[in-house]
C-alpha positions as CSV (number, residue, x, y, z in Angstrom):
1,X,-20.6,25.5,-6.8
2,X,-22.0,22.3,-8.3
3,X,-21.9,18.6,-7.8
4,X,-22.2,16.0,-10.5
5,X,-25.8,15.4,-9.4
6,X,-26.7,19.1,-9.7
7,X,-25.1,19.7,-13.0
8,X,-25.8,16.7,-15.3
9,X,-27.0,19.1,-18.0
10,X,-23.6,21.0,-18.2
11,X,-20.2,19.9,-19.6
12,X,-16.5,19.8,-19.0
13,X,-13.7,21.1,-21.2
14,X,-11.0,18.4,-21.6
15,X,-7.7,20.3,-22.1
16,X,-5.9,17.2,-23.3
17,X,-2.5,18.0,-24.8
18,X,-3.5,21.4,-26.2
19,X,-0.7,22.9,-24.0
20,X,1.7,21.2,-26.4
21,X,0.2,21.9,-29.9
22,X,3.4,20.8,-31.6
23,X,2.9,17.3,-30.1
24,X,-0.8,16.8,-31.0
25,X,-0.3,15.6,-34.5
26,X,2.5,13.2,-33.5
27,X,0.4,11.9,-30.6
28,X,-2.6,11.5,-32.9
29,X,-0.6,9.3,-35.3
30,X,1.1,7.2,-32.7
31,X,-2.0,6.7,-30.6
32,X,-4.0,5.8,-33.7
33,X,-1.4,3.1,-34.5
34,X,-1.3,1.8,-31.0
35,X,-5.1,1.7,-30.7
36,X,-5.3,-0.3,-34.0
37,X,-2.7,-2.7,-32.8
38,X,-4.6,-3.1,-29.5
39,X,-7.8,-3.8,-31.2
40,X,-6.2,-6.3,-33.6
41,X,-4.0,-8.1,-31.0
42,X,-6.6,-8.5,-28.3
43,X,-9.4,-9.5,-30.8
44,X,-7.0,-12.1,-32.2
45,X,-6.3,-13.6,-28.7
46,X,-10.0,-13.9,-28.0
47,X,-10.8,-15.5,-31.3
48,X,-7.8,-17.9,-31.2
49,X,-8.7,-18.9,-27.6
50,X,-12.1,-19.9,-28.7
51,X,-11.3,-21.6,-32.0
52,X,-8.3,-23.8,-31.0
53,X,-8.8,-26.7,-28.6
54,X,-5.2,-26.5,-27.5
55,X,-5.9,-23.0,-26.0
56,X,-8.9,-24.2,-23.9
57,X,-6.8,-24.0,-20.7
58,X,-7.0,-21.8,-17.6
59,X,-4.2,-19.5,-18.8
60,X,-5.9,-18.7,-22.1
61,X,-9.3,-18.5,-20.4
62,X,-8.0,-15.7,-18.2
63,X,-6.0,-14.1,-21.0
64,X,-9.2,-13.9,-23.0
65,X,-10.8,-12.0,-20.2
66,X,-7.7,-9.7,-20.0
67,X,-7.9,-9.1,-23.8
68,X,-11.6,-8.3,-23.6
69,X,-10.9,-5.9,-20.6
70,X,-8.2,-4.2,-22.6
71,X,-10.4,-3.7,-25.6
72,X,-13.1,-2.1,-23.5
73,X,-10.6,-0.1,-21.4
74,X,-8.9,1.5,-24.3
75,X,-12.2,2.1,-26.1
76,X,-13.5,4.0,-23.0
77,X,-10.8,6.6,-23.4
78,X,-8.9,6.6,-26.7
79,X,-11.7,7.6,-29.2
80,X,-12.4,10.7,-27.0
81,X,-8.6,11.4,-26.9
82,X,-8.3,11.1,-30.7
83,X,-11.2,13.6,-31.2
84,X,-9.6,15.9,-28.7
85,X,-6.2,15.7,-30.4
86,X,-7.8,16.4,-33.8
87,X,-9.3,19.6,-32.3
88,X,-12.8,18.7,-33.3
89,X,-14.4,18.8,-29.9
90,X,-12.8,19.2,-26.5
91,X,-16.0,19.0,-24.4
92,X,-17.7,16.2,-22.6
93,X,-21.1,16.3,-20.9
94,X,-21.3,15.8,-17.1
95,X,-23.3,12.6,-17.7
96,X,-20.7,11.4,-20.2
97,X,-17.9,12.3,-17.7
98,X,-19.6,10.3,-15.0
99,X,-20.1,7.3,-17.4
100,X,-16.5,7.5,-18.5
101,X,-15.2,7.7,-14.9
102,X,-17.4,4.8,-13.8
103,X,-16.5,2.5,-16.8
104,X,-12.8,3.3,-17.0
105,X,-12.3,2.9,-13.2
106,X,-14.3,-0.3,-13.2
107,X,-12.3,-1.8,-16.0
108,X,-9.0,-0.7,-14.6
109,X,-9.9,-2.1,-11.1
110,X,-11.0,-5.4,-12.7
111,X,-7.7,-5.6,-14.4
112,X,-5.9,-5.1,-11.1
113,X,-7.7,-8.1,-9.7
114,X,-7.5,-10.3,-12.8
115,X,-3.7,-9.9,-13.0
116,X,-3.5,-11.4,-9.5
117,X,-5.6,-14.3,-10.7
118,X,-3.3,-14.8,-13.7
119,X,-0.3,-14.7,-11.4
120,X,-1.9,-17.4,-9.2
121,X,-2.5,-19.5,-12.2
122,X,1.1,-19.3,-13.2
123,X,2.2,-20.0,-9.6
124,X,0.0,-23.2,-9.6
125,X,1.4,-24.3,-13.0
126,X,5.1,-23.8,-12.1
127,X,5.1,-24.6,-8.3
128,X,2.3,-27.2,-8.2
129,X,2.5,-28.9,-11.6
130,X,1.2,-32.3,-10.5
131,X,-1.8,-30.7,-8.9
132,X,-2.4,-28.0,-11.4
133,X,-5.5,-29.5,-13.2
134,X,-7.0,-30.3,-9.8
135,X,-6.4,-26.8,-8.4
136,X,-7.4,-24.8,-11.6
137,X,-10.6,-26.7,-12.4
138,X,-13.2,-24.9,-14.6
139,X,-15.5,-24.0,-11.8
140,X,-12.7,-22.2,-9.8
141,X,-11.6,-20.4,-13.0
142,X,-15.1,-19.1,-13.7
143,X,-15.5,-18.1,-10.1
144,X,-12.2,-16.2,-10.1
145,X,-13.1,-14.4,-13.3
146,X,-16.5,-13.4,-12.0
147,X,-15.0,-12.2,-8.7
148,X,-12.5,-10.0,-10.7
149,X,-15.3,-8.3,-12.6
150,X,-17.6,-7.9,-9.6
151,X,-14.7,-6.6,-7.4
152,X,-13.7,-4.1,-10.0
153,X,-17.2,-2.7,-10.6
154,X,-18.0,-2.6,-6.9
155,X,-14.8,-0.5,-6.3
156,X,-15.8,1.8,-9.1
157,X,-19.4,2.2,-7.9
158,X,-18.2,3.2,-4.4
159,X,-15.6,5.7,-5.6
160,X,-17.8,7.2,-8.3
161,X,-20.6,7.6,-5.9
162,X,-18.4,9.4,-3.4
163,X,-17.1,11.6,-6.3
164,X,-20.5,12.5,-7.5
165,X,-21.5,13.8,-4.0
166,X,-18.6,16.3,-3.9
167,X,-19.1,20.0,-4.7
168,X,-17.1,21.0,-7.8
169,X,-15.8,24.4,-8.8
170,X,-14.9,24.9,-12.5
171,X,-15.5,23.1,-15.8
172,X,-12.0,22.7,-17.1
173,X,-10.2,19.3,-16.7
174,X,-6.5,19.4,-17.4
175,X,-6.5,15.8,-18.8
176,X,-7.7,13.8,-21.9
177,X,-10.4,11.9,-20.0
178,X,-12.4,12.1,-16.8
179,X,-10.0,10.6,-14.2
180,X,-10.4,10.6,-10.5
181,X,-7.3,12.6,-9.4
182,X,-8.1,15.5,-11.9
183,X,-11.7,15.6,-10.7
184,X,-10.6,15.8,-7.1
185,X,-8.6,18.9,-8.0
186,X,-12.0,20.6,-8.8
187,X,-13.4,20.0,-5.3
188,X,-14.5,23.3,-3.8
189,X,-14.8,22.4,-0.1
190,X,-12.7,20.5,2.4
191,X,-13.5,16.9,1.5
192,X,-10.7,15.3,3.5
193,X,-12.9,12.6,5.1
194,X,-14.3,11.5,1.8
195,X,-10.9,11.7,0.0
196,X,-9.4,9.5,2.8
197,X,-12.0,6.8,2.2
198,X,-11.4,7.0,-1.5
199,X,-7.6,6.8,-1.0
200,X,-8.0,3.6,1.2
201,X,-10.2,2.0,-1.5
202,X,-7.6,2.9,-4.2
203,X,-4.7,1.6,-2.0
204,X,-6.6,-1.8,-1.5
205,X,-7.2,-2.3,-5.2
206,X,-3.7,-1.3,-6.2
207,X,-1.1,-2.1,-3.4
208,X,-2.6,-5.4,-2.2
209,X,-2.9,-7.0,-5.7
210,X,0.6,-5.8,-6.6
211,X,2.1,-7.3,-3.4
212,X,0.3,-10.7,-4.1
213,X,1.7,-10.7,-7.7
214,X,5.2,-10.0,-6.5
215,X,4.9,-12.8,-3.9
216,X,3.6,-15.2,-6.5
217,X,6.5,-14.4,-8.9
218,X,9.0,-14.7,-6.0
219,X,7.8,-18.3,-5.4
220,X,7.9,-19.0,-9.2
221,X,11.5,-17.7,-9.3
222,X,12.4,-20.0,-6.5
223,X,10.9,-22.9,-8.3
224,X,12.6,-22.0,-11.6
225,X,16.0,-21.8,-9.9
226,X,15.6,-25.5,-9.1
227,X,15.3,-26.4,-12.8
228,X,18.6,-28.2,-13.8
229,X,18.4,-27.4,-17.5
230,X,20.0,-24.0,-18.2
231,X,17.8,-23.6,-21.4
232,X,14.6,-24.4,-19.4
233,X,15.6,-21.9,-16.7
234,X,16.4,-19.2,-19.2
235,X,13.1,-19.7,-21.0
236,X,11.1,-19.6,-17.8
237,X,12.9,-16.5,-16.5
238,X,12.4,-14.8,-19.9
239,X,8.7,-15.5,-19.8
240,X,8.3,-14.4,-16.1
241,X,10.4,-11.3,-16.8
242,X,8.3,-10.2,-19.7
243,X,5.1,-10.7,-17.6
244,X,6.6,-8.7,-14.8
245,X,7.6,-5.9,-17.1
246,X,3.9,-5.4,-18.2
247,X,2.6,-5.7,-14.7
248,X,5.2,-3.2,-13.5
249,X,4.3,-0.7,-16.2
250,X,0.6,-1.0,-15.4
251,X,0.8,-1.0,-11.6
252,X,3.7,1.5,-11.5
253,X,2.0,4.1,-13.5
254,X,-1.4,3.5,-11.8
255,X,0.1,3.7,-8.3
256,X,2.0,6.9,-9.3
257,X,-1.3,8.5,-10.4
258,X,-3.8,7.3,-7.9
259,X,-1.8,7.1,-4.6
260,X,-0.3,10.6,-4.7
261,X,-1.7,13.2,-2.3
262,X,-4.0,15.6,-4.1
263,X,-1.7,18.6,-3.4
264,X,1.4,17.0,-5.0
265,X,-0.4,15.5,-8.1
266,X,0.9,17.1,-11.3
267,X,-1.9,17.2,-14.0
268,X,0.7,17.8,-16.7
269,X,2.7,14.7,-15.7
270,X,-0.4,12.7,-15.0
271,X,-1.6,13.0,-18.6
272,X,1.6,11.4,-19.9
273,X,1.7,8.7,-17.2
274,X,-1.9,7.8,-18.0
275,X,-0.9,6.9,-21.5
276,X,1.0,3.9,-20.1
277,X,-2.0,2.2,-18.5
278,X,-4.6,3.3,-21.0
279,X,-2.8,2.7,-24.3
280,X,0.7,1.2,-24.0
281,X,0.0,-1.7,-21.6
282,X,-3.2,-2.9,-23.4
283,X,-1.2,-2.9,-26.7
284,X,1.7,-4.9,-25.1
285,X,-0.3,-7.5,-23.3
286,X,-1.1,-9.7,-26.4
287,X,2.5,-9.5,-27.5
288,X,4.1,-10.2,-24.1
289,X,1.8,-13.1,-23.1
290,X,1.9,-14.8,-26.5
291,X,5.0,-13.8,-28.4
292,X,7.1,-16.8,-27.2
293,X,4.2,-19.2,-27.0
294,X,4.3,-22.1,-29.4
295,X,0.6,-23.0,-28.9
296,X,-0.6,-19.5,-29.9
297,X,1.7,-19.5,-32.9
298,X,0.5,-22.9,-33.9
299,X,-3.2,-21.8,-33.6
300,X,-2.5,-18.7,-35.6
301,X,-0.8,-20.6,-38.5
302,X,-3.6,-23.2,-38.4
303,X,-6.2,-20.4,-38.8
304,X,-4.1,-18.7,-41.5
305,X,-3.7,-22.0,-43.3
306,X,-7.4,-22.6,-43.3
307,X,-7.9,-19.2,-44.7
308,X,-5.4,-19.8,-47.5
309,X,-6.8,-23.2,-48.3
310,X,-10.4,-21.8,-48.5
311,X,-9.1,-19.0,-50.7
């Protein structure tokens, strides 16, 4: 019986997808492609947001933070997964596991809060257009971004600290990275009190933001219905719908994973569900938030035009 603190010199074995060896090569190829697209797309958003003055707005300020988050979040798990799928090494040290748990949980929690901030920004833009620049002034934007990061890392520190104090039995994790629900499965003793505190923390960081986002988009939908132009209404609903699709994928898969009772959590299903919020959503975010945006397209063509002219 060991806790994280007692066993920092040992290691875990990450089972990953080795139960389905016929899928490992397919997953390796697709995840490599998705990871490359994630790196390219999110890096492009950050670069364009800094280079083009038209994108120096609250929306793209927050989108840059989201892109940076997604870059860090996928990088905290995907390289380890690709090594695992290649069969080169399926072990991770206790210290590495703690670090991965802390970082991935912090980044995921920060994204939960940041998506609420972005929904509020859209609410202010659509429902309070005349007061938008007054409401979303630079100081407030910076404060909201900092609060998102601080809230996410604080939540992670609390939960990781509670996790590290638990006695663990076994060294095999049926997952592709060190994630809270799988680690809880290794708890040796009755840790009901500690798990209840962790469950409340997870519920706050997941359910409360999701409810706020749904409330924001309900108000946005009400405002959009008042638009007389059918074309404008269709465009607004298309944009809001695509945003909600990504939010639903992220929160739906995360809530499914993190708010299940320990006894009913399926490790096999959990691995596939985790692919949505660790790989698919970070890849989709740049596409969904910018695909129909003329400003981003204009900034991209402007940069490409410069590159062509200089060549």
